[in-house]
C-alpha angles and dihedrals in degrees: 000000000000131000087261089069090067091059090061093062105026136049113266091254094051093043090052092048092051093044091055089058095051131082114206121212128191112250115190119234123252118357098321091104089061091051090051091052091049090050091051093048090050090054091046091051093049099043103033113013099045093113141045113285114202103215146358095261092055090047091054091049093047093050092047091050090051096042099051098062091038091055092046089055088051090221112206135198115239108208113220100173109074132181095265093056091042090056089057100041096037099033093144089064097048129069115246116278122243111254090247092065120095121245120229131230110240095215100048103021086227123134113266113239112225127191121226115211123207115233 
């Protein structure tokens, strides 16, 4: 929802009061948020948790020491597997494309140029 949703059920004054108390966070659509969390945990495991850690307090300190610089760098995920490529690789999960849509090359993820011949 957005702050505008509050205005449909509350008076403008009340909606504004409530909105000022809220903090809105972007939540990705579909399951991509879960994939982002899995990616982040994989990096954490590889960079920080790749050894035996003696106790919970040490674990908390190690994670905090890893997390601080990573957050300051504002590390982002760069998706490389788009819908067009997914339609090719996971075709059993996707409905058939209309003939007007462009197929994608599996190696380059680029649209395949097709020639149309006149009959």
